[in-house]
Phi, psi and omega in degrees: 000129178278171184297330183286330182263088183240027174215160177209179187244147177219189178248149186268344182194185184281142174218156187227162176211163178221138176223139179234142177207121178049047176076352173279140181242131180242114179256124183245144179225127174248138182207154177284141175221152183245349184201166177293329177296319178294323176302313180300318180296317180294320179297321177298318179298315183289327177294326177286317182294325180243050184295338182267003178284156181281327182217146175234085184266151185202168172207149175215159181217131181233142175090166184284343183222047179056036177303322181222128174206157180198153174217154188217134182272346178044052174093347174287161178307142184307129177083001185265350186228294184300315181296316176299324177296314179297323178300324179288327175298315179297317181296327181284341178079015181254160177222184187051048186220145174238133175238122178247135174235116178260141183241132170254112185291132184264003177103345179243125180291142182262344186077162183300313178301320179294321178293316179303314180295320183293312181291323178296313183294317180298316179297318180297321179298316180294316182290328181295332181270000184277142174278124185266136178233156176267135177243134183261135175276122182241144182259129178277135175234154168229122179245137175243129184213169177275166177297334183299322183253006184303317181298322178294319178297313182296326178296315179298316181297322178292315181296327182267008177057040178287151179254108181284127182255335176200154181213126183233120183247115174227240175290329174232173179256129175243122183237126174255132184212165178243139177225146180305136187304321181293345181253359189298314182297319180294317179298317180299316180295319181295318181291325181291342176285341178275165179273070179266158181283317180199159177214120180243134178238130177280135180280126177268119182280000000 
């Protein structure tokens, strides 16, 4: 991700869709997730909620640039379920999202082309109903300074719309804050012009 692209899109809540083909029913659910651990927890919930379904296929995408993604066919023919679901996530342009499609088999086989269409359509239905939100990529900093320059530091953080997450005052002042990625280099340069004790920036991969 370049400095100019410091935001991406996700979904704000759960949304659902339903698709039917030859008596088979495909129930789709799209929801926001923040980590692979959360994905595992949500999948466990859906397997319990739809324990009588024949398949629980899914795909998820995390981060602003596909840092983490995965899809699973859960017993359907290879490439017929998870990949089409993931394709719809990519087409929608959202991330930090999990889409699960559960299938109740209706007794008539759909064939691979039919399955691809069914899982793709079901996933699209769920994503189409989702409310899309913008998420900003922020870089964490920790600055340590004396009381003498604290006002100057705070002025810069206010001007750059930094989000202060913690502040510890002892012999020196230690402030941890978040700043929008596209503004990180400028904030770093401005703070380094002051007589601060240290400045640490976490690298965003």
